[in-house]
C-alpha positions as CSV (number, residue, x, y, z in Angstrom):
1,X,14.4,36.4,-15.5
2,X,12.7,33.9,-13.2
3,X,9.9,32.0,-15.0
4,X,6.3,32.1,-13.8
5,X,4.6,29.0,-12.7
6,X,1.3,27.5,-14.0
7,X,-1.5,26.2,-11.8
8,X,-2.2,29.0,-9.4
9,X,-4.7,31.7,-8.5
10,X,-4.4,35.1,-6.7
11,X,-7.0,36.4,-4.3
12,X,-6.9,39.1,-1.7
13,X,-3.1,39.5,-2.2
14,X,-2.3,35.8,-1.7
15,X,-1.4,33.1,-4.0
16,X,-2.9,29.6,-3.9
17,X,-1.0,26.9,-5.7
18,X,-3.2,24.4,-7.5
19,X,-0.5,21.9,-8.5
20,X,-0.8,19.4,-5.6
21,X,-3.4,18.6,-2.9
22,X,-1.7,20.9,-0.3
23,X,-3.2,23.9,-2.1
24,X,-0.5,26.1,-0.4
25,X,-1.7,29.6,0.5
26,X,1.3,31.9,0.1
27,X,2.1,35.5,1.0
28,X,4.8,37.4,-0.8
29,X,8.2,35.5,-0.6
30,X,6.6,32.4,0.8
31,X,7.5,29.0,-0.6
32,X,5.1,26.1,-0.9
33,X,5.5,22.7,0.9
34,X,7.7,21.7,-2.1
35,X,10.2,24.5,-1.4
36,X,10.6,25.4,-5.1
37,X,7.4,27.2,-6.0
38,X,7.6,30.7,-4.5
39,X,5.2,33.7,-4.4
40,X,6.9,36.9,-5.6
41,X,5.1,40.2,-6.3
42,X,1.7,38.6,-6.8
43,X,2.9,35.8,-9.0
44,X,4.0,32.2,-8.4
45,X,7.6,31.8,-9.6
46,X,10.1,29.1,-10.3
47,X,13.6,30.1,-9.1
48,X,14.8,26.6,-9.6
49,X,13.6,26.2,-13.2
50,X,16.1,24.0,-15.0
51,X,18.4,23.6,-12.0
52,X,19.5,19.9,-12.0
53,X,20.7,18.5,-8.7
54,X,21.5,15.1,-10.3
55,X,22.1,13.7,-13.8
56,X,23.5,10.3,-14.8
57,X,23.1,7.3,-17.1
58,X,21.2,4.5,-15.4
59,X,19.8,1.1,-16.4
60,X,16.1,1.4,-16.8
61,X,15.7,-1.4,-14.2
62,X,17.0,1.2,-11.6
63,X,13.9,3.4,-11.9
64,X,12.6,0.6,-11.3
65,X,11.0,-0.4,-14.6
66,X,11.2,-4.1,-15.4
67,X,8.7,-4.4,-18.3
68,X,9.7,-1.3,-20.2
69,X,12.6,-1.7,-22.6
70,X,14.5,-4.1,-20.3
71,X,18.3,-3.9,-20.4
72,X,18.3,-0.4,-22.0
73,X,20.1,2.7,-20.6
74,X,18.2,5.9,-19.6
75,X,19.5,9.4,-19.0
76,X,18.2,10.4,-15.6
77,X,17.8,13.9,-14.2
78,X,16.7,15.1,-10.8
79,X,15.8,18.3,-9.0
80,X,15.5,19.8,-5.6
81,X,12.1,19.8,-3.9
82,X,9.3,17.4,-3.0
83,X,5.6,17.6,-2.4
84,X,5.8,15.1,0.5
85,X,7.9,14.9,3.7
86,X,8.8,11.2,4.2
87,X,11.0,10.9,7.3
88,X,12.9,8.0,5.8
89,X,13.6,9.7,2.4
90,X,16.2,7.7,0.6
91,X,17.2,10.8,-1.6
92,X,17.0,13.6,1.0
93,X,20.3,15.1,0.0
94,X,18.8,15.8,-3.4
95,X,15.2,16.6,-2.5
96,X,16.1,18.9,0.4
97,X,18.5,21.1,-1.6
98,X,17.6,24.8,-2.0
99,X,15.4,25.9,-4.9
100,X,18.3,27.5,-6.7
101,X,20.9,24.8,-6.1
102,X,22.1,22.7,-8.9
103,X,23.4,23.3,-12.5
104,X,21.2,24.9,-15.1
105,X,20.4,22.8,-18.1
106,X,17.8,24.0,-20.6
107,X,15.2,21.5,-21.9
108,X,17.2,21.4,-25.1
109,X,20.4,20.7,-23.2
110,X,18.8,17.8,-21.4
111,X,17.5,16.3,-24.6
112,X,21.0,16.7,-26.2
113,X,22.6,15.1,-23.1
114,X,20.3,12.1,-23.5
115,X,21.2,11.7,-27.2
116,X,24.9,12.2,-26.5
117,X,25.0,9.4,-24.0
118,X,23.5,7.1,-26.6
119,X,20.2,6.5,-24.8
120,X,16.7,6.6,-26.3
121,X,15.0,7.2,-23.0
122,X,14.9,10.3,-20.7
123,X,13.9,9.8,-17.1
124,X,12.7,12.5,-14.6
125,X,13.6,10.9,-11.3
126,X,15.6,10.8,-8.1
127,X,13.5,13.2,-5.9
128,X,10.0,14.4,-6.9
129,X,10.1,15.8,-10.4
130,X,6.4,16.8,-10.6
131,X,7.0,20.0,-8.5
132,X,9.0,21.1,-11.6
133,X,5.8,20.5,-13.7
134,X,6.5,23.3,-16.3
135,X,10.1,22.2,-17.0
136,X,9.0,18.6,-17.4
137,X,6.2,19.4,-19.7
138,X,8.5,21.4,-22.1
139,X,11.4,19.0,-21.9
140,X,9.3,15.9,-22.5
141,X,7.7,17.6,-25.5
142,X,11.1,18.3,-27.0
143,X,12.3,14.8,-26.2
144,X,9.4,13.3,-28.1
145,X,10.1,15.5,-31.1
146,X,13.6,14.2,-31.0
147,X,12.5,10.5,-31.0
148,X,13.1,9.8,-27.3
149,X,10.9,8.0,-24.9
150,X,10.1,9.6,-21.5
151,X,9.9,8.2,-18.0
152,X,8.4,9.7,-14.8
153,X,9.3,8.4,-11.4
154,X,7.0,10.1,-8.9
155,X,5.1,9.9,-5.6
156,X,1.9,10.6,-7.5
157,X,0.9,13.4,-5.1
158,X,-0.4,15.6,-7.9
159,X,-3.8,17.0,-8.7
160,X,-5.8,15.5,-11.5
161,X,-5.8,18.2,-14.2
162,X,-2.0,18.9,-14.1
163,X,-1.5,15.2,-13.9
164,X,-3.4,14.7,-17.1
165,X,-1.3,17.3,-18.8
166,X,2.0,15.8,-17.6
167,X,1.1,12.2,-18.3
168,X,0.2,13.0,-21.8
169,X,3.9,13.5,-22.6
170,X,5.2,10.5,-20.7
171,X,5.6,6.9,-22.0
172,X,6.2,5.1,-18.7
173,X,5.6,5.9,-15.1
174,X,6.8,4.4,-11.8
175,X,4.6,5.5,-8.9
176,X,5.4,5.2,-5.2
177,X,2.5,3.7,-3.3
178,X,3.9,4.2,0.1
179,X,1.2,2.9,2.4
180,X,-2.5,1.8,2.3
181,X,-3.3,3.9,5.4
182,X,-4.8,7.3,4.6
183,X,-4.1,8.6,8.1
184,X,-0.5,7.5,7.9
185,X,-0.1,9.1,4.5
186,X,-1.3,12.4,5.8
187,X,0.3,12.5,9.2
188,X,3.7,10.9,8.6
189,X,4.3,11.4,4.9
190,X,2.5,14.7,4.3
191,X,0.7,13.2,1.3
192,X,-2.8,12.1,0.2
193,X,-3.5,8.5,-0.5
194,X,-6.6,9.2,-2.5
195,X,-4.7,11.6,-4.7
196,X,-2.1,8.9,-5.4
197,X,-4.7,6.3,-6.2
198,X,-6.3,8.7,-8.7
199,X,-2.9,9.4,-10.2
200,X,-2.3,5.7,-10.7
201,X,-5.7,5.2,-12.4
202,X,-5.1,8.2,-14.7
203,X,-1.6,6.8,-15.5
204,X,-3.0,3.4,-16.5
205,X,-5.2,5.1,-19.0
206,X,-2.2,6.7,-20.7
207,X,1.1,5.1,-19.9
208,X,3.0,1.9,-19.1
209,X,2.8,1.8,-15.3
210,X,4.8,0.0,-12.5
211,X,4.4,0.6,-8.8
212,X,6.9,0.7,-6.0
213,X,6.4,0.3,-2.2
214,X,9.2,0.8,0.2
215,X,8.6,-1.6,3.0
216,X,9.5,0.2,6.3
217,X,9.4,-1.9,9.5
218,X,6.7,-0.9,11.9
219,X,5.2,1.6,9.4
220,X,3.7,-0.3,6.4
221,X,4.8,-4.0,6.9
222,X,1.4,-5.2,8.1
223,X,0.4,-8.2,6.0
224,X,-3.3,-7.4,6.0
225,X,-2.6,-3.9,4.8
226,X,-0.4,-5.2,2.0
227,X,-3.1,-7.7,1.0
228,X,-5.7,-4.9,0.8
229,X,-3.3,-2.8,-1.3
230,X,-2.5,-5.6,-3.7
231,X,-6.2,-6.5,-4.1
232,X,-6.9,-2.9,-5.1
233,X,-4.0,-3.0,-7.6
234,X,-5.3,-6.3,-9.0
235,X,-8.8,-4.7,-9.4
236,X,-7.1,-2.4,-12.0
237,X,-5.0,-5.3,-13.4
238,X,-3.2,-8.2,-11.9
239,X,-0.5,-7.6,-14.5
240,X,0.8,-4.3,-13.0
241,X,4.3,-5.0,-11.8
242,X,4.9,-4.2,-8.1
243,X,8.3,-3.6,-6.7
244,X,8.7,-4.1,-3.0
245,X,11.9,-2.3,-1.9
246,X,13.8,-2.8,1.3
247,X,14.1,0.2,3.6
248,X,17.6,1.2,4.9
249,X,18.2,3.8,7.7
250,X,18.1,7.3,6.1
251,X,17.3,10.9,6.9
252,X,15.3,11.0,10.2
253,X,14.8,7.2,10.5
254,X,17.5,5.1,12.1
255,X,15.5,2.0,12.8
256,X,17.0,-1.3,11.4
257,X,16.7,-2.1,7.8
258,X,13.9,-4.3,6.5
259,X,15.0,-7.9,6.9
260,X,15.2,-10.3,4.0
261,X,12.7,-12.7,5.7
262,X,10.1,-9.9,5.9
263,X,10.6,-9.0,2.3
264,X,10.3,-12.6,1.1
265,X,7.1,-13.0,3.2
266,X,5.6,-9.8,1.7
267,X,6.5,-10.9,-1.8
268,X,4.7,-14.2,-1.2
269,X,1.6,-12.4,0.0
270,X,1.6,-9.9,-2.9
271,X,1.9,-12.7,-5.4
272,X,-1.5,-14.1,-4.2
273,X,-3.1,-11.1,-6.1
274,X,-0.5,-10.0,-8.6
275,X,1.4,-11.8,-11.4
276,X,4.6,-9.8,-11.2
277,X,6.1,-8.9,-7.8
278,X,9.8,-8.0,-7.5
279,X,12.1,-7.4,-4.5
280,X,14.4,-4.4,-4.7
281,X,17.4,-3.0,-2.8
282,X,18.5,-6.5,-1.8
283,X,21.0,-7.6,-4.4
284,X,18.9,-10.6,-5.3
285,X,18.2,-12.0,-8.7
286,X,14.9,-10.6,-10.0
287,X,13.9,-12.7,-13.0
288,X,10.5,-12.5,-14.6
289,X,8.5,-15.8,-14.7
290,X,5.9,-16.5,-17.3
291,X,2.4,-16.6,-15.6
292,X,1.5,-19.3,-18.1
293,X,4.2,-21.9,-17.6
294,X,6.5,-20.4,-14.9
295,X,9.6,-20.4,-17.3
296,X,12.1,-17.6,-16.6
297,X,11.6,-15.2,-19.5
298,X,13.7,-12.2,-18.4
299,X,16.8,-12.8,-16.4
300,X,18.2,-10.2,-14.0
301,X,21.1,-10.1,-11.6
302,X,21.8,-6.8,-10.1
303,X,21.3,-4.5,-13.1
304,X,22.4,-7.1,-15.7
305,X,19.4,-8.1,-17.8
306,X,18.8,-10.7,-20.5
307,X,15.4,-10.9,-22.2
308,X,14.4,-14.3,-23.7
309,X,11.1,-12.9,-25.0
310,X,10.2,-13.4,-28.6
311,X,8.0,-10.5,-29.8
312,X,6.7,-10.0,-26.3
313,X,5.9,-13.7,-25.8
314,X,7.2,-16.5,-23.7
315,X,9.5,-18.6,-25.8
316,X,8.3,-21.8,-24.1
317,X,4.5,-21.5,-24.2
318,X,3.8,-18.4,-26.3
319,X,2.0,-16.5,-23.5
320,X,1.9,-12.7,-24.1
321,X,3.8,-10.8,-21.4
322,X,2.5,-7.4,-20.5
323,X,5.1,-4.7,-21.2
324,X,6.8,-2.5,-23.7
325,X,9.4,-4.7,-25.4
326,X,11.4,-4.8,-28.6
327,X,9.1,-6.2,-31.2
328,X,5.9,-5.0,-29.7
329,X,3.9,-3.9,-26.6
330,X,1.2,-5.9,-24.7
331,X,-1.2,-3.8,-22.6
332,X,-2.3,-4.7,-19.1
333,X,-5.7,-6.0,-19.8
334,X,-4.7,-9.0,-21.8
């Protein structure tokens, strides 16, 4: 039996989905923008419930999360579907799969898979997991009951009330902040910038948070736009880690990859506002420097990580480093 979704209403024979800001209005047999929430016989249904299109053990740094249990392994699962339509999607083979594609794994199965691989962390990732809201909510609850930590990697294009429910069962979140241009967000990405900003703010009240921006040449590599975005992040906390990832040709975009020189320039600009800015997708060393004395306190090369922290502090000057580390956690606001 196909499970019924949450977050919808029926009026005049049509279904309105309330999960994300598209508010898809669906006739019978219609699918929402996400492709996985489908109206059937006056109900919103989930034909892809529990169908995994990807599952693997990853380093937590691959999510990317650099200040959350550095060096540890996570069990990562992904699904078909997405609430946005980025033309440069780096995971389009997963996100564009049909709603019933994949291998069924119950929430209990996924938790057992995580435990079996020896990981203490379960990540919902790869495409856009929030369109499988109901499955995530149940699986994360079982994971916590089993002593696991949970991670959400998301575009943040989720309405506030379901976001609050989902974030209540997550420990860490990485959110894609894809642009600082509302018109570009809507026209090119089929998302809503204000919704993502609200999601980030809500996450900060509940979870460890890191942010990722994929730098796409000609789309979002304007320095003034980056400065404005980083100033907004810093208004929440200058200690929020920002990952600037290099774009590579994918899906409908075949423009050249982001150059190393552009990435380094963007990192330098971002560091004027933020304490922790990292470059991704470039095979570079990505160590963490202490904001107090500039000593390297977490060493990273590719996905090999060595933490030199002592109970969350710099071993050289004793500065507290924001994050979730063995021996203690330090919140953003310190």
